[in-house]
C-alpha positions in Angstrom: 0.0 0.0 0.0 1.3 3.4 -0.9 0.4 7.0 -1.3 1.2 8.6 -4.7 0.9 12.2 -5.8 0.7 13.3 -9.4 0.4 16.6 -11.2 -0.7 17.4 -14.7 -0.8 20.6 -16.7 -4.1 21.2 -18.5 -4.3 23.8 -21.2 -7.8 24.5 -22.5 -8.6 26.3 -25.7 -11.8 27.6 -27.3 -12.5 26.2 -30.8 -14.3 27.4 -33.9 -17.7 26.0 -32.8 -17.5 27.6 -29.3 -16.5 24.4 -27.6 -13.4 23.5 -25.6 -10.3 21.5 -26.5 -7.9 20.5 -23.8 -4.3 19.3 -23.9 -3.1 17.6 -20.7 0.6 17.0 -20.0 2.0 14.9 -17.1 4.5 16.2 -14.5 5.0 19.8 -15.4 8.2 21.5 -14.3 8.0 22.9 -10.8 9.2 26.4 -11.8 6.9 26.6 -14.9 5.3 30.1 -15.1 1.9 31.2 -16.4 3.7 33.4 -19.0 5.6 30.4 -20.3 2.4 28.4 -20.7 0.6 31.3 -22.3 3.4 31.7 -24.8 3.2 28.0 -25.8 -0.6 28.2 -26.1 -0.3 31.3 -28.4 2.2 29.4 -30.5 -0.1 26.4 -30.8 -3.0 28.7 -31.9 -0.8 30.7 -34.4 0.6 27.6 -36.0 -2.7 25.7 -36.0 -1.0 22.7 -34.5 -4.1 20.9 -33.3 -7.8 20.8 -34.3 -10.5 19.1 -32.4 -14.0 18.0 -33.4 -15.1 21.7 -33.0 -12.5 22.9 -35.6 -9.4 25.1 -35.2 -8.3 26.4 -31.8 -9.0 30.1 -31.6 -8.2 31.4 -28.1 -6.8 30.4 -24.7 -9.6 29.5 -22.3 -8.0 28.1 -19.1 -4.7 26.9 -17.6 -4.6 24.6 -14.6 -2.0 22.6 -12.8 -4.0 19.8 -11.2 -2.6 17.7 -8.3 -4.0 14.4 -7.2 -3.2 12.2 -4.3 -4.0 8.5 -4.4 -4.1 6.3 -1.3 -3.7 2.7 -2.4 -5.6 0.8 0.3 -5.3 -2.7 -1.0 -2.6 -4.9 -2.3 -3.8 -8.1 -3.9 -2.2 -11.2 -2.5 0.5 -12.9 -4.6 -0.8 -16.0 -6.3 
């Protein structure tokens, strides 16, 4: 049994049809700044790198670093 902690960076964009498109990256650098993330998002939009079901990405909508902690309460017996 163990406790694990994970973080992900989620960048969310608005698309052509007014929907949202998210890119999630595991284990972001500890010293990553909002300005660095916004610069990358602007580059993704300008170069039209990704398109979702709702079309091209038009604007930055949200940036989050999400942390989760998992308590593994059961270890299956070895067979």
